[in-house]
C-alpha positions as CSV (number, residue, x, y, z in Angstrom):
1,M,-21.6,2.2,11.0
2,I,-19.6,1.1,13.7
3,S,-21.2,-1.2,16.0
4,V,-21.0,-1.9,19.6
5,A,-19.7,-5.2,19.3
6,D,-17.0,-3.9,17.1
7,L,-16.0,-1.2,20.0
8,L,-16.0,-3.8,22.6
9,T,-13.8,-6.4,20.8
10,Q,-11.5,-3.8,18.9
11,P,-9.2,-2.0,21.6
12,R,-8.9,1.3,19.4
13,L,-10.0,2.7,16.2
14,P,-7.1,3.6,14.0
15,G,-6.7,7.3,13.3
16,N,-3.9,9.4,11.7
17,Y,-1.0,7.3,12.3
18,F,1.4,10.4,11.1
19,A,-0.3,12.9,13.4
20,P,3.1,15.3,14.3
21,D,2.2,15.2,18.1
22,V,2.2,11.6,18.4
23,Y,4.6,10.5,15.7
24,V,7.5,12.8,16.3
25,R,9.0,12.4,19.7
26,S,12.2,14.1,21.0
27,D,14.7,13.7,24.0
28,L,16.2,17.1,24.6
29,E,18.7,16.1,27.1
30,M,20.1,13.5,24.3
31,G,19.4,15.5,21.4
32,L,17.5,12.9,19.6
33,L,14.4,12.8,17.2
34,E,12.5,9.4,16.9
35,N,9.2,8.4,15.4
36,R,6.7,6.3,17.3
37,Q,8.1,3.2,16.3
38,G,11.6,4.2,18.1
39,D,13.3,5.1,14.6
40,R,16.0,7.6,14.4
41,L,14.8,11.0,12.6
42,L,17.2,13.5,11.0
43,A,16.1,17.2,11.2
44,L,17.8,19.0,8.2
45,P,18.7,22.6,8.9
46,E,18.5,25.1,6.1
47,T,21.8,25.9,6.0
48,L,22.6,22.3,5.1
49,I,20.2,21.9,2.2
50,Q,21.4,25.3,0.7
51,A,25.2,23.9,1.1
52,I,24.1,20.7,-0.5
53,Y,23.0,22.6,-3.4
54,A,26.0,24.8,-3.8
55,G,28.5,22.3,-3.2
56,L,27.0,19.9,-5.5
57,E,26.9,22.9,-8.1
58,K,30.5,23.9,-7.5
59,E,31.9,20.3,-7.5
60,T,29.5,18.7,-10.3
61,G,28.2,21.6,-12.2
62,Q,25.5,20.5,-14.4
63,A,25.9,16.9,-13.0
64,A,24.4,18.1,-10.0
65,R,21.1,17.6,-11.1
66,L,21.5,13.9,-11.8
67,V,23.5,13.2,-8.6
68,L,20.5,14.7,-6.6
69,F,18.0,12.7,-8.7
70,N,19.9,9.4,-7.9
71,C,20.2,10.3,-4.0
72,G,16.5,10.7,-4.2
73,R,15.7,7.4,-6.2
74,W,18.2,5.7,-3.4
75,W,15.9,7.5,-0.4
76,G,12.6,6.9,-2.1
77,K,13.3,3.2,-2.1
78,S,14.3,3.0,1.6
79,F,11.3,5.4,2.3
80,H,8.7,3.3,0.3
81,T,9.9,0.1,2.6
82,R,9.5,1.8,5.8
83,F,6.1,3.6,4.8
84,C,4.9,0.5,4.0
85,E,6.1,-1.7,7.1
86,Q,4.6,1.3,9.3
87,I,1.2,1.7,8.1
88,S,0.9,-2.5,7.7
89,H,1.7,-2.7,11.5
90,Y,-0.6,0.1,12.5
91,Y,-3.6,-1.0,10.5
92,E,-2.9,-4.6,11.3
93,T,-2.9,-5.6,7.2
94,P,-0.8,-5.8,4.5
95,S,-0.3,-2.2,2.8
96,A,-1.2,-3.7,-0.6
97,N,-4.6,-4.3,0.9
98,L,-5.4,-1.0,2.1
99,P,-7.9,0.9,0.0
100,M,-6.0,3.0,-2.2
101,A,-7.6,6.2,-0.9
102,E,-6.3,5.4,2.2
103,F,-2.9,4.2,1.5
104,L,-2.5,7.8,-0.5
105,S,-4.2,9.4,2.7
106,C,-1.5,8.3,4.6
107,L,1.2,9.1,2.1
108,Q,-0.1,12.9,2.4
109,Q,0.0,13.0,6.1
110,C,3.3,11.3,6.3
111,W,4.6,14.0,3.6
112,V,3.4,16.9,5.8
113,T,4.7,15.5,9.1
114,H,8.3,15.1,7.9
115,G,8.2,18.6,6.5
116,W,8.3,18.3,3.0
117,G,5.2,20.2,2.2
118,K,1.6,19.6,1.2
119,L,1.3,16.6,-1.5
120,E,-1.8,16.0,-3.9
121,L,-2.2,13.6,-6.9
122,D,-3.7,14.8,-10.0
123,Q,-5.2,11.7,-12.3
124,T,-6.3,14.0,-15.0
125,H,-4.0,12.6,-17.6
126,Q,-4.1,9.0,-15.8
127,H,-6.0,7.6,-18.9
128,R,-2.9,8.7,-21.0
129,G,-0.4,6.8,-18.6
130,F,0.8,9.8,-16.7
131,L,0.2,10.6,-13.1
132,I,0.8,14.3,-11.8
133,I,2.0,15.0,-8.2
134,K,1.4,18.4,-7.0
135,I,3.4,19.6,-3.9
136,W,3.1,23.1,-2.3
137,N,5.6,24.6,0.5
138,S,8.6,22.4,-0.6
139,P,11.6,23.6,1.4
140,F,13.9,22.1,-1.6
141,A,12.2,24.8,-3.6
142,R,12.6,27.3,-1.4
143,L,16.2,26.9,-0.3
144,A,17.8,25.9,-3.7
145,P,19.6,28.2,-5.8
146,K,17.7,30.2,-8.3
147,W,18.4,28.3,-11.3
148,E,16.6,28.7,-14.8
149,Y,14.7,25.3,-14.5
150,P,13.0,23.3,-11.7
151,V,15.1,22.4,-8.8
152,C,13.5,19.8,-6.7
153,F,15.5,16.8,-8.5
154,L,15.7,15.1,-5.0
155,E,11.9,14.9,-4.5
156,A,11.7,13.8,-8.4
157,G,14.1,10.9,-7.5
158,I,11.7,10.0,-4.4
159,L,8.6,10.0,-6.0
160,S,10.1,8.2,-9.2
161,S,11.5,5.3,-6.8
162,F,8.4,5.2,-4.5
163,F,5.9,4.7,-7.3
164,S,8.1,2.4,-9.0
165,Q,8.0,0.2,-5.8
166,L,4.4,0.7,-5.5
167,T,3.5,-0.3,-8.9
168,G,6.1,-2.7,-9.8
169,R,6.9,-0.9,-13.0
170,E,9.9,1.2,-13.8
171,L,8.7,4.8,-13.7
172,H,10.5,7.9,-14.4
173,C,9.6,11.3,-12.9
174,I,10.4,14.9,-14.2
175,Q,9.5,18.1,-12.8
176,T,7.3,20.6,-15.0
177,S,6.8,23.6,-12.5
178,C,8.6,24.9,-9.7
179,E,7.9,27.2,-6.8
180,S,11.4,28.4,-7.1
181,L,10.3,30.1,-10.6
182,G,7.3,31.6,-9.4
183,S,5.0,28.8,-9.9
184,D,1.9,28.2,-7.7
185,C,3.3,24.9,-6.7
186,N,5.7,22.1,-7.9
187,R,4.2,19.8,-10.6
188,F,5.8,16.3,-11.0
189,V,4.8,13.8,-14.1
190,L,5.3,9.9,-13.6
191,G,5.4,7.9,-16.3
192,L,7.2,5.2,-18.2
193,P,11.1,6.6,-19.0
194,K,10.6,6.4,-22.7
195,R,7.0,8.3,-22.7
196,L,8.5,11.1,-20.6
197,E,11.9,11.2,-22.6
198,P,10.6,14.3,-25.0
199,A,9.8,16.1,-21.9
200,E,13.3,16.6,-20.7
201,T,14.1,19.1,-23.8
202,M,11.0,21.2,-23.1
203,I,11.3,21.9,-19.4
204,T,13.1,25.3,-19.6
205,N,10.9,26.5,-22.8
206,F,7.3,25.5,-21.9
207,D,5.0,25.5,-19.1
208,H,3.2,22.6,-17.4
209,D,0.1,22.6,-19.3
210,A,2.2,22.8,-22.6
211,I,4.2,19.9,-21.6
212,M,1.5,17.8,-21.0
213,Q,-0.5,18.5,-24.3
214,Q,2.7,17.6,-26.4
215,L,3.3,14.3,-24.0
216,C,-0.5,13.3,-24.7
217,Q,-0.5,13.9,-28.5
């Protein structure tokens, strides 16, 4: 329970830092988007996302997947740094000291506000060393070409880097289901690279549950 004394000494109670109506600020005359700290934001048109996929596929072929993943890794490292700085400043405590439930809630809110869809963590297989991330309404899955395998390599790279920075261990990430292939959501599996290596060859032949059954044997 919040005491009256706390209300008198604390000027505000922290809310949703990433609430869209206060986090995203625009200047129509200058054509700029900024967050509440004044950092620049970039809006990605649908045609640009489609062009990135098409251009990489044409120029690099099968290597497009690796290029997108590595771009996500680089982006995820910067994203982790900015994210932790923002919530540490807002809550006036180091992000490492925040309760994990609050930290993850901020991540979910941040993901939605940036337009990347709805994110949820599934800890069903955590005792076996795997963490599953579910994402709904991904713009990357919706706008990517219709390949015969999951297409959210950029997001896989982001998640791999973000959780590697968060845990202090080198983690890999693979996508085991994709909205572009008719799945109900995009599922990403995080784990140690050696543990996830067998799944790389199973993605096109097995569904998510079958892959997890093989990995957890």
